[in-house]
N, CA, C and O atoms as a GROMACS GRO file, in nm:
protein
  540
    1MET      N    1  11.423   3.597   3.221
    1MET     CA    2  11.462   3.464   3.177
    1MET      C    3  11.356   3.411   3.083
    1MET      O    4  11.238   3.410   3.117
    2GLN      N    5  11.397   3.367   2.965
    2GLN     CA    6  11.305   3.314   2.867
    2GLN      C    7  11.274   3.170   2.899
    2GLN      O    8  11.363   3.091   2.931
    3THR      N    9  11.146   3.134   2.891
    3THR     CA   10  11.104   2.998   2.916
    3THR      C   11  11.096   2.923   2.785
    3THR      O   12  11.028   2.968   2.692
    4LEU      N   13  11.164   2.811   2.776
    4LEU     CA   14  11.162   2.730   2.655
    4LEU      C   15  11.059   2.620   2.670
    4LEU      O   16  11.028   2.579   2.782
    5PRO      N   17  11.006   2.570   2.558
    5PRO     CA   18  10.915   2.456   2.568
    5PRO      C   19  10.986   2.340   2.636
    5PRO      O   20  11.106   2.320   2.618
    6VAL      N   21  10.910   2.264   2.714
    6VAL     CA   22  10.968   2.155   2.791
    6VAL      C   23  11.041   2.057   2.700
    6VAL      O   24  11.147   2.006   2.736
    7ALA      N   25  10.987   2.031   2.583
    7ALA     CA   26  11.050   1.936   2.491
    7ALA      C   27  11.187   1.984   2.446
    7ALA      O   28  11.272   1.902   2.408
    8ALA      N   29  11.210   2.114   2.449
    8ALA     CA   30  11.337   2.168   2.401
    8ALA      C   31  11.443   2.174   2.509
    8ALA      O   32  11.558   2.208   2.481
    9ILE      N   33  11.407   2.140   2.630
    9ILE     CA   34  11.501   2.151   2.742
    9ILE      C   35  11.546   2.012   2.783
    9ILE      O   36  11.463   1.925   2.809
   10HIS      N   37  11.676   1.992   2.789
   10HIS     CA   38  11.731   1.864   2.833
   10HIS      C   39  11.747   1.871   2.984
   10HIS      O   40  11.829   1.947   3.035
   11LEU      N   41  11.669   1.792   3.055
   11LEU     CA   42  11.676   1.791   3.201
   11LEU      C   43  11.793   1.706   3.246
   11LEU      O   44  11.811   1.593   3.200
   12ARG      N   45  11.872   1.761   3.337
   12ARG     CA   46  11.986   1.688   3.389
   12ARG      C   47  11.937   1.577   3.482
   12ARG      O   48  11.870   1.605   3.582
   13GLN      N   49  11.970   1.453   3.450
   13GLN     CA   50  11.924   1.340   3.529
   13GLN      C   51  11.979   1.343   3.671
   13GLN      O   52  11.911   1.297   3.763
   14ALA      N   53  12.099   1.393   3.691
   14ALA     CA   54  12.156   1.395   3.826
   14ALA      C   55  12.075   1.482   3.920
   14ALA      O   56  12.063   1.451   4.038
   15VAL      N   57  12.020   1.592   3.868
   15VAL     CA   58  11.943   1.683   3.951
   15VAL      C   59  11.798   1.638   3.962
   15VAL      O   60  11.737   1.652   4.068
   16LEU      N   61  11.743   1.584   3.855
   16LEU     CA   62  11.601   1.554   3.852
   16LEU      C   63  11.571   1.405   3.860
   16LEU      O   64  11.465   1.361   3.815
   17SER      N   65  11.661   1.328   3.915
   17SER     CA   66  11.632   1.186   3.930
   17SER      C   67  11.552   1.165   4.057
   17SER      O   68  11.568   1.239   4.154
   18SER      N   69  11.467   1.067   4.056
   18SER     CA   70  11.383   1.038   4.170
   18SER      C   71  11.382   0.888   4.193
   18SER      O   72  11.388   0.810   4.097
   19THR      N   73  11.374   0.847   4.316
   19THR     CA   74  11.369   0.706   4.350
   19THR      C   75  11.224   0.663   4.361
   19THR      O   76  11.149   0.720   4.439
   20PRO      N   77  11.182   0.562   4.283
   20PRO     CA   78  11.044   0.516   4.288
   20PRO      C   79  11.005   0.474   4.430
   20PRO      O   80  11.084   0.412   4.501
   21GLY      N   81  10.883   0.508   4.470
   21GLY     CA   82  10.832   0.470   4.601
   21GLY      C   83  10.867   0.566   4.713
   21GLY      O   84  10.810   0.555   4.822
   22MET      N   85  10.958   0.660   4.689
   22MET     CA   86  10.995   0.758   4.792
   22MET      C   87  10.913   0.885   4.774
   22MET      O   88  10.875   0.920   4.662
   23LEU      N   89  10.888   0.953   4.884
   23LEU     CA   90  10.830   1.086   4.874
   23LEU      C   91  10.932   1.178   4.807
   23LEU      O   92  11.052   1.160   4.823
   24THR      N   93  10.884   1.276   4.733
   24THR     CA   94  10.974   1.369   4.667
   24THR      C   95  10.945   1.511   4.714
   24THR      O   96  10.829   1.553   4.720
   25VAL      N   97  11.049   1.583   4.747
   25VAL     CA   98  11.040   1.723   4.788
   25VAL      C   99  11.123   1.805   4.690
   25VAL      O  100  11.235   1.767   4.657
   26PHE      N  101  11.067   1.916   4.644
   26PHE     CA  102  11.142   2.008   4.559
   26PHE      C  103  11.204   2.114   4.648
   26PHE      O  104  11.136   2.174   4.730
   27VAL      N  105  11.333   2.137   4.632
   27VAL     CA  106  11.404   2.242   4.705
   27VAL      C  107  11.441   2.347   4.602
   27VAL      O  108  11.531   2.327   4.521
   28ILE      N  109  11.370   2.461   4.606
   28ILE     CA  110  11.387   2.566   4.506
   28ILE      C  111  11.457   2.684   4.572
   28ILE      O  112  11.399   2.754   4.654
   29ALA      N  113  11.584   2.704   4.535
   29ALA     CA  114  11.663   2.810   4.597
   29ALA      C  115  11.778   2.850   4.505
   29ALA      O  116  11.839   2.765   4.440
   30HIS      N  117  11.806   2.979   4.500
   30HIS     CA  118  11.924   3.026   4.429
   30HIS      C  119  12.049   2.997   4.510
   30HIS      O  120  12.156   2.975   4.454
   31ASP      N  121  12.036   2.996   4.641
   31ASP     CA  122  12.148   2.968   4.731
   31ASP      C  123  12.181   2.819   4.723
   31ASP      O  124  12.110   2.735   4.778
   32TRP      N  125  12.289   2.787   4.653
   32TRP     CA  126  12.321   2.646   4.629
   32TRP      C  127  12.356   2.572   4.758
   32TRP      O  128  12.336   2.451   4.766
   33THR      N  129  12.409   2.642   4.858
   33THR     CA  130  12.443   2.573   4.983
   33THR      C  131  12.316   2.532   5.057
   33THR      O  132  12.311   2.424   5.116
   34LEU      N  133  12.214   2.615   5.054
   34LEU     CA  134  12.085   2.580   5.112
   34LEU      C  135  12.026   2.461   5.038
   34LEU      O  136  11.983   2.363   5.098
   35ARG      N  137  12.025   2.472   4.906
   35ARG     CA  138  11.969   2.366   4.822
   35ARG      C  139  12.039   2.233   4.847
   35ARG      O  140  11.974   2.131   4.869
   36ALA      N  141  12.171   2.234   4.844
   36ALA     CA  142  12.247   2.110   4.860
   36ALA      C  143  12.235   2.052   5.001
   36ALA      O  144  12.222   1.931   5.017
   37GLY      N  145  12.240   2.138   5.102
   37GLY     CA  146  12.231   2.090   5.239
   37GLY      C  147  12.098   2.027   5.272
   37GLY      O  148  12.092   1.920   5.331
   38VAL      N  149  11.990   2.094   5.232
   38VAL     CA  150  11.855   2.041   5.258
   38VAL      C  151  11.834   1.912   5.180
   38VAL      O  152  11.781   1.814   5.232
   39ARG      N  153  11.876   1.914   5.056
   39ARG     CA  154  11.860   1.795   4.972
   39ARG      C  155  11.934   1.676   5.031
   39ARG      O  156  11.878   1.567   5.040
   40ALA      N  157  12.058   1.695   5.072
   40ALA     CA  158  12.138   1.585   5.127
   40ALA      C  159  12.076   1.530   5.256
   40ALA      O  160  12.068   1.409   5.274
   41GLU      N  161  12.032   1.618   5.344
   41GLU     CA  162  11.975   1.574   5.470
   41GLU      C  163  11.840   1.504   5.450
   41GLU      O  164  11.812   1.405   5.518
   42LEU      N  165  11.758   1.553   5.359
   42LEU     CA  166  11.631   1.485   5.331
   42LEU      C  167  11.655   1.345   5.277
   42LEU      O  168  11.589   1.250   5.318
   43ARG      N  169  11.750   1.333   5.186
   43ARG     CA  170  11.781   1.201   5.130
   43ARG      C  171  11.832   1.108   5.240
   43ARG      O  172  11.802   0.989   5.239
   44GLU      N  173  11.908   1.162   5.333
   44GLU     CA  174  11.957   1.084   5.447
   44GLU      C  175  11.840   1.033   5.531
   44GLU      O  176  11.849   0.926   5.591
   45GLN      N  177  11.732   1.108   5.535
   45GLN     CA  178  11.613   1.073   5.613
   45GLN      C  179  11.515   0.986   5.533
   45GLN      O  180  11.407   0.953   5.583
   46GLY      N  181  11.551   0.948   5.411
   46GLY     CA  182  11.466   0.862   5.330
   46GLY      C  183  11.362   0.936   5.248
   46GLY      O  184  11.264   0.876   5.202
   47ILE      N  185  11.382   1.066   5.229
   47ILE     CA  186  11.290   1.148   5.149
   47ILE      C  187  11.368   1.198   5.028
   47ILE      O  188  11.470   1.265   5.042
   48ASP      N  189  11.320   1.165   4.909
   48ASP     CA  190  11.389   1.210   4.789
   48ASP      C  191  11.372   1.360   4.775
   48ASP      O  192  11.264   1.413   4.801
   49ALA      N  193  11.476   1.428   4.735
   49ALA     CA  194  11.472   1.573   4.720
   49ALA      C  195  11.539   1.613   4.590
   49ALA      O  196  11.649   1.568   4.559
   50LEU      N  197  11.472   1.698   4.514
   50LEU     CA  198  11.526   1.747   4.388
   50LEU      C  199  11.563   1.893   4.406
   50LEU      O  200  11.480   1.973   4.449
   51GLY      N  201  11.686   1.929   4.374
   51GLY     CA  202  11.732   2.066   4.386
   51GLY      C  203  11.712   2.144   4.258
   51GLY      O  204  11.744   2.096   4.149
   52MET      N  205  11.658   2.265   4.270
   52MET     CA  206  11.630   2.350   4.155
   52MET      C  207  11.659   2.494   4.192
   52MET      O  208  11.651   2.532   4.308
   53ASP      N  209  11.695   2.574   4.091
   53ASP     CA  210  11.718   2.715   4.123
   53ASP      C  211  11.610   2.806   4.067
   53ASP      O  212  11.624   2.928   4.073
   54SER      N  213  11.501   2.748   4.014
   54SER     CA  214  11.392   2.831   3.965
   54SER      C  215  11.260   2.754   3.966
   54SER      O  216  11.258   2.631   3.970
   55VAL      N  217  11.152   2.829   3.964
   55VAL     CA  218  11.019   2.769   3.956
   55VAL      C  219  11.000   2.704   3.819
   55VAL      O  220  10.927   2.605   3.807
   56ASP      N  221  11.064   2.760   3.717
   56ASP     CA  222  11.056   2.699   3.583
   56ASP      C  223  11.108   2.556   3.585
   56ASP      O  224  11.050   2.467   3.523
   57GLN      N  225  11.218   2.533   3.656
   57GLN     CA  226  11.272   2.396   3.666
   57GLN      C  227  11.174   2.305   3.739
   57GLN      O  228  11.162   2.188   3.703
   58ALA      N  229  11.104   2.357   3.838
   58ALA     CA  230  11.003   2.277   3.907
   58ALA      C  231  10.891   2.239   3.810
   58ALA      O  232  10.845   2.125   3.809
   59GLY      N  233  10.849   2.335   3.729
   59GLY     CA  234  10.746   2.307   3.628
   59GLY      C  235  10.790   2.202   3.529
   59GLY      O  236  10.711   2.117   3.488
   60GLN      N  237  10.916   2.207   3.490
   60GLN     CA  238  10.970   2.108   3.397
   60GLN      C  239  10.970   1.970   3.460
   60GLN      O  240  10.937   1.871   3.394
   61ALA      N  241  11.006   1.962   3.587
   61ALA     CA  242  11.007   1.834   3.657
   61ALA      C  243  10.866   1.778   3.669
   61ALA      O  244  10.844   1.659   3.650
   62ILE      N  245  10.769   1.864   3.698
   62ILE     CA  246  10.629   1.820   3.707
   62ILE      C  247  10.582   1.771   3.572
   62ILE      O  248  10.510   1.671   3.564
   63ALA      N  249  10.621   1.839   3.466
   63ALA     CA  250  10.583   1.798   3.331
   63ALA      C  251  10.637   1.660   3.294
   63ALA      O  252  10.580   1.591   3.210
   64THR      N  253  10.747   1.619   3.357
   64THR     CA  254  10.804   1.487   3.330
   64THR      C  255  10.748   1.380   3.423
   64THR      O  256  10.789   1.264   3.416
   65GLY      N  257  10.655   1.418   3.511
   65GLY     CA  258  10.592   1.321   3.599
   65GLY      C  259  10.640   1.323   3.743
   65GLY      O  260  10.593   1.242   3.823
   66GLN      N  261  10.731   1.412   3.779
   66GLN     CA  262  10.778   1.425   3.916
   66GLN      C  263  10.677   1.509   3.993
   66GLN      O  264  10.662   1.628   3.965
   67ILE      N  265  10.609   1.450   4.088
   67ILE     CA  266  10.509   1.522   4.165
   67ILE      C  267  10.560   1.540   4.309
   67ILE      O  268  10.585   1.441   4.378
   68PRO      N  269  10.576   1.666   4.353
   68PRO     CA  270  10.630   1.687   4.488
   68PRO      C  271  10.526   1.667   4.597
   68PRO      O  272  10.409   1.702   4.580
   69ALA      N  273  10.569   1.610   4.708
   69ALA     CA  274  10.485   1.599   4.827
   69ALA      C  275  10.491   1.729   4.905
   69ALA      O  276  10.398   1.762   4.980
   70ALA      N  277  10.601   1.805   4.888
   70ALA     CA  278  10.620   1.932   4.958
   70ALA      C  279  10.726   2.013   4.884
   70ALA      O  280  10.800   1.960   4.801
   71LEU      N  281  10.732   2.142   4.916
   71LEU     CA  282  10.832   2.232   4.860
   71LEU      C  283  10.907   2.300   4.973
   71LEU      O  284  10.850   2.330   5.078
   72VAL      N  285  11.035   2.324   4.950
   72VAL     CA  286  11.114   2.416   5.032
   72VAL      C  287  11.155   2.524   4.935
   72VAL      O  288  11.220   2.496   4.834
   73MET      N  289  11.118   2.649   4.964
   73MET     CA  290  11.138   2.757   4.868
   73MET      C  291  11.207   2.876   4.935
   73MET      O  292  11.166   2.920   5.042
   74GLU      N  293  11.311   2.925   4.871
   74GLU     CA  294  11.380   3.044   4.920
   74GLU      C  295  11.296   3.167   4.884
   74GLU      O  296  11.252   3.182   4.770
   75ALA      N  297  11.276   3.255   4.982
   75ALA     CA  298  11.191   3.373   4.962
   75ALA      C  299  11.273   3.487   4.903
   75ALA      O  300  11.317   3.578   4.974
   76ILE      N  301  11.293   3.481   4.772
   76ILE     CA  302  11.358   3.591   4.701
   76ILE      C  303  11.268   3.626   4.583
   76ILE      O  304  11.201   3.538   4.529
   77PRO      N  305  11.264   3.752   4.543
   77PRO     CA  306  11.172   3.793   4.435
   77PRO      C  307  11.186   3.713   4.307
   77PRO      O  308  11.086   3.690   4.238
   78GLU      N  309  11.307   3.670   4.273
   78GLU     CA  310  11.325   3.592   4.150
   78GLU      C  311  11.253   3.459   4.155
   78GLU      O  312  11.224   3.400   4.050
   79ILE      N  313  11.223   3.411   4.273
   79ILE     CA  314  11.150   3.284   4.288
   79ILE      C  315  11.005   3.311   4.325
   79ILE      O  316  10.915   3.272   4.251
   80THR      N  317  10.981   3.376   4.437
   80THR     CA  318  10.844   3.394   4.485
   80THR      C  319  10.765   3.497   4.406
   80THR      O  320  10.642   3.501   4.414
   81GLY      N  321  10.833   3.581   4.329
   81GLY     CA  322  10.765   3.683   4.250
   81GLY      C  323  10.705   3.632   4.121
   81GLY      O  324  10.636   3.706   4.052
   82GLN      N  325  10.731   3.508   4.087
   82GLN     CA  326  10.678   3.452   3.963
   82GLN      C  327  10.535   3.403   3.983
   82GLN      O  328  10.504   3.343   4.085
   83PRO      N  329  10.447   3.429   3.886
   83PRO     CA  330  10.309   3.378   3.897
   83PRO      C  331  10.304   3.226   3.913
   83PRO      O  332  10.215   3.174   3.980
   84ALA      N  333  10.398   3.156   3.852
   84ALA     CA  334  10.400   3.010   3.865
   84ALA      C  335  10.426   2.967   4.008
   84ALA      O  336  10.378   2.862   4.051
   85ALA      N  337  10.500   3.047   4.084
   85ALA     CA  338  10.524   3.015   4.225
   85ALA      C  339  10.394   3.018   4.303
   85ALA      O  340  10.367   2.930   4.385
   86GLN      N  341  10.313   3.118   4.278
   86GLN     CA  342  10.183   3.128   4.345
   86GLN      C  343  10.097   3.005   4.315
   86GLN      O  344  10.038   2.946   4.406
   87ARG      N  345  10.090   2.966   4.190
   87ARG     CA  346  10.010   2.849   4.153
   87ARG      C  347  10.064   2.722   4.217
   87ARG      O  348   9.988   2.634   4.257
   88LEU      N  349  10.195   2.712   4.228
   88LEU     CA  350  10.257   2.594   4.286
   88LEU      C  351  10.229   2.583   4.436
   88LEU      O  352  10.194   2.476   4.485
   89VAL      N  353  10.244   2.693   4.510
   89VAL     CA  354  10.221   2.686   4.655
   89VAL      C  355  10.074   2.670   4.690
   89VAL      O  356  10.041   2.628   4.801
   90GLU      N  357   9.985   2.702   4.598
   90GLU     CA  358   9.842   2.677   4.621
   90GLU      C  359   9.811   2.528   4.618
   90GLU      O  360   9.712   2.484   4.676
   91ARG      N  361   9.895   2.450   4.552
   91ARG     CA  362   9.869   2.308   4.532
   91ARG      C  363   9.958   2.216   4.617
   91ARG      O  364   9.922   2.101   4.643
   92VAL      N  365  10.073   2.267   4.660
   92VAL     CA  366  10.170   2.182   4.730
   92VAL      C  367  10.209   2.248   4.862
   92VAL      O  368  10.241   2.367   4.863
   93PRO      N  369  10.207   2.174   4.974
   93PRO     CA  370  10.250   2.231   5.102
   93PRO      C  371  10.393   2.285   5.089
   93PRO      O  372  10.482   2.216   5.038
   94THR      N  373  10.413   2.409   5.136
   94THR     CA  374  10.540   2.477   5.114
   94THR      C  375  10.598   2.533   5.242
   94THR      O  376  10.527   2.587   5.326
   95ILE      N  377  10.730   2.518   5.254
   95ILE     CA  378  10.806   2.582   5.361
   95ILE      C  379  10.888   2.691   5.295
   95ILE      O  380  10.967   2.664   5.204
   96LEU      N  381  10.869   2.812   5.341
   96LEU     CA  382  10.939   2.927   5.284
   96LEU      C  383  11.055   2.965   5.376
   96LEU      O  384  11.038   2.975   5.497
   97ILE      N  385  11.173   2.985   5.318
   97ILE     CA  386  11.291   3.028   5.393
   97ILE      C  387  11.311   3.176   5.362
   97ILE      O  388  11.342   3.212   5.249
   98ALA      N  389  11.292   3.261   5.464
   98ALA     CA  390  11.293   3.406   5.443
   98ALA      C  391  11.390   3.474   5.539
   98ALA      O  392  11.433   3.416   5.639
   99SER      N  393  11.425   3.598   5.505
   99SER     CA  394  11.506   3.677   5.599
   99SER      C  395  11.412   3.737   5.702
   99SER      O  396  11.292   3.747   5.679
  100ARG      N  397  11.465   3.776   5.814
  100ARG     CA  398  11.383   3.831   5.923
  100ARG      C  399  11.323   3.966   5.888
  100ARG      O  400  11.228   4.010   5.954
  101THR      N  401  11.374   4.033   5.787
  101THR     CA  402  11.327   4.167   5.752
  101THR      C  403  11.210   4.166   5.654
  101THR      O  404  11.158   4.272   5.620
  102GLU      N  405  11.170   4.048   5.609
  102GLU     CA  406  11.062   4.044   5.510
  102GLU      C  407  10.943   3.963   5.561
  102GLU      O  408  10.957   3.876   5.648
  103THR      N  409  10.828   3.992   5.505
  103THR     CA  410  10.710   3.914   5.535
  103THR      C  411  10.695   3.809   5.426
  103THR      O  412  10.749   3.824   5.317
  104ALA      N  413  10.623   3.705   5.455
  104ALA     CA  414  10.603   3.598   5.358
  104ALA      C  415  10.521   3.651   5.241
  104ALA      O  416  10.409   3.697   5.260
  105PRO      N  417  10.577   3.644   5.118
  105PRO     CA  418  10.505   3.696   5.003
  105PRO      C  419  10.396   3.603   4.950
  105PRO      O  420  10.315   3.643   4.867
  106LEU      N  421  10.394   3.480   4.999
  106LEU     CA  422  10.296   3.381   4.953
  106LEU      C  423  10.235   3.311   5.073
  106LEU      O  424  10.300   3.297   5.177
  107PRO      N  425  10.110   3.266   5.061
  107PRO     CA  426  10.050   3.189   5.170
  107PRO      C  427  10.109   3.048   5.170
  107PRO      O  428  10.086   2.971   5.077
  108VAL      N  429  10.183   3.015   5.274
  108VAL     CA  430  10.253   2.887   5.280
  108VAL      C  431  10.223   2.815   5.411
  108VAL      O  432  10.168   2.874   5.504
  109ALA      N  433  10.260   2.688   5.418
  109ALA     CA  434  10.237   2.609   5.539
  109ALA      C  435  10.324   2.655   5.655
  109ALA      O  436  10.280   2.653   5.770
  110ALA      N  437  10.448   2.697   5.624
  110ALA     CA  438  10.540   2.741   5.730
  110ALA      C  439  10.641   2.839   5.673
  110ALA      O  440  10.681   2.829   5.557
  111VAL      N  441  10.682   2.933   5.757
  111VAL     CA  442  10.790   3.026   5.722
  111VAL      C  443  10.899   3.008   5.827
  111VAL      O  444  10.874   3.019   5.947
  112LEU      N  445  11.019   2.982   5.781
  112LEU     CA  446  11.135   2.972   5.869
  112LEU      C  447  11.226   3.089   5.835
  112LEU      O  448  11.257   3.114   5.719
  113TYR      N  449  11.270   3.161   5.939
  113TYR     CA  450  11.350   3.281   5.917
  113TYR      C  451  11.499   3.251   5.936
  113TYR      O  452  11.539   3.178   6.026
  114ARG      N  453  11.578   3.310   5.848
  114ARG     CA  454  11.725   3.296   5.856
  114ARG      C  455  11.776   3.370   5.977
  114ARG      O  456  11.719   3.474   6.012
  115PRO      N  457  11.878   3.324   6.043
  115PRO     CA  458  11.948   3.199   6.014
  115PRO      C  459  11.865   3.080   6.061
  115PRO      O  460  11.806   3.081   6.169
  116VAL      N  461  11.863   2.978   5.978
  116VAL     CA  462  11.786   2.858   6.008
  116VAL      C  463  11.878   2.737   5.990
  116VAL      O  464  11.961   2.734   5.899
  117ARG      N  465  11.861   2.640   6.075
  117ARG     CA  466  11.941   2.519   6.066
  117ARG      C  467  11.875   2.422   5.968
  117ARG      O  468  11.753   2.416   5.958
  118ILE      N  469  11.957   2.346   5.898
  118ILE     CA  470  11.908   2.245   5.804
  118ILE      C  471  11.815   2.148   5.877
  118ILE      O  472  11.714   2.106   5.822
  119GLY      N  473  11.850   2.114   6.000
  119GLY     CA  474  11.768   2.022   6.078
  119GLY      C  475  11.627   2.075   6.102
  119GLY      O  476  11.531   1.998   6.102
  120GLU      N  477  11.614   2.207   6.122
  120GLU     CA  478  11.481   2.268   6.138
  120GLU      C  479  11.398   2.252   6.011
  120GLU      O  480  11.280   2.217   6.016
  121ILE      N  481  11.462   2.278   5.898
  121ILE     CA  482  11.392   2.267   5.770
  121ILE      C  483  11.347   2.123   5.748
  121ILE      O  484  11.232   2.099   5.711
  122VAL      N  485  11.436   2.029   5.770
  122VAL     CA  486  11.404   1.888   5.749
  122VAL      C  487  11.294   1.843   5.845
  122VAL      O  488  11.205   1.767   5.805
  123GLY      N  489  11.298   1.889   5.969
  123GLY     CA  490  11.192   1.856   6.064
  123GLY      C  491  11.056   1.904   6.018
  123GLY      O  492  10.956   1.831   6.028
  124ARG      N  493  11.050   2.025   5.967
  124ARG     CA  494  10.923   2.078   5.915
  124ARG      C  495  10.876   2.001   5.793
  124ARG      O  496  10.757   1.974   5.778
  125VAL      N  497  10.968   1.965   5.705
  125VAL     CA  498  10.931   1.885   5.587
  125VAL      C  499  10.872   1.752   5.631
  125VAL      O  500  10.769   1.709   5.578
  126LYS      N  501  10.935   1.688   5.727
  126LYS     CA  502  10.884   1.559   5.776
  126LYS      C  503  10.744   1.574   5.835
  126LYS      O  504  10.661   1.485   5.818
  127GLU      N  505  10.718   1.685   5.903
  127GLU     CA  506  10.583   1.710   5.954
  127GLU      C  507  10.483   1.723   5.838
  127GLU      O  508  10.373   1.669   5.845
  128LEU      N  509  10.523   1.795   5.733
  128LEU     CA  510  10.432   1.818   5.620
  128LEU      C  511  10.398   1.691   5.544
  128LEU      O  512  10.286   1.675   5.497
  129VAL      N  513  10.494   1.600   5.532
  129VAL     CA  514  10.470   1.482   5.448
  129VAL      C  515  10.422   1.361   5.526
  129VAL      O  516  10.394   1.257   5.467
  130ARG      N  517  10.411   1.373   5.658
  130ARG     CA  518  10.365   1.257   5.734
  130ARG      C  519  10.216   1.233   5.705
  130ARG      O  520  10.141   1.328   5.683
  131PRO      N  521  10.175   1.108   5.704
  131PRO     CA  522  10.034   1.075   5.677
  131PRO      C  523   9.942   1.144   5.776
  131PRO      O  524   9.972   1.151   5.896
  132GLY      N  525   9.832   1.196   5.727
  132GLY     CA  526   9.733   1.257   5.813
  132GLY      C  527   9.754   1.404   5.839
  132GLY      O  528   9.670   1.467   5.903
  133TYR      N  529   9.864   1.462   5.791
  133TYR     CA  530   9.890   1.605   5.813
  133TYR      C  531   9.805   1.685   5.716
  133TYR      O  532   9.798   1.653   5.597
  134ALA      N  533   9.740   1.788   5.766
  134ALA     CA  534   9.661   1.878   5.680
  134ALA      C  535   9.715   2.018   5.693
  134ALA      O  536   9.741   2.067   5.803
  135VAL      N  537   9.733   2.083   5.579
  135VAL     CA  538   9.786   2.221   5.578
  135VAL      C  539   9.678   2.316   5.622
  135VAL      O  540   9.701   2.437   5.628
   0.00000   0.00000   0.00000
């Protein structure tokens, strides 16, 4: 996948909108049902969540001023295999969603193995973003 300069990419406001004053979580997953479910439940809990299908989209959102309090990332090579993913998880507390047959490819705050309930993911995110939590 070719990366275009941020200025050349039109970011969709529906996906990358954020509510001022709310914590923001990036949900990076190719699996749209995972992305949509986690995002909807986080928003229901008062935590803004932006859905993305690549680390490049996360970088674009950061370039526009969206700073995540935490990440939920699907453990697939197309996402976790990117050097940008490594740099991102070094800076932002991350929950990795992986299959039971694989080990975590990145050092993260938590690994949840499939099948996983949306409620489990949201509970872990809430733990990560609560005041006083240290990774």
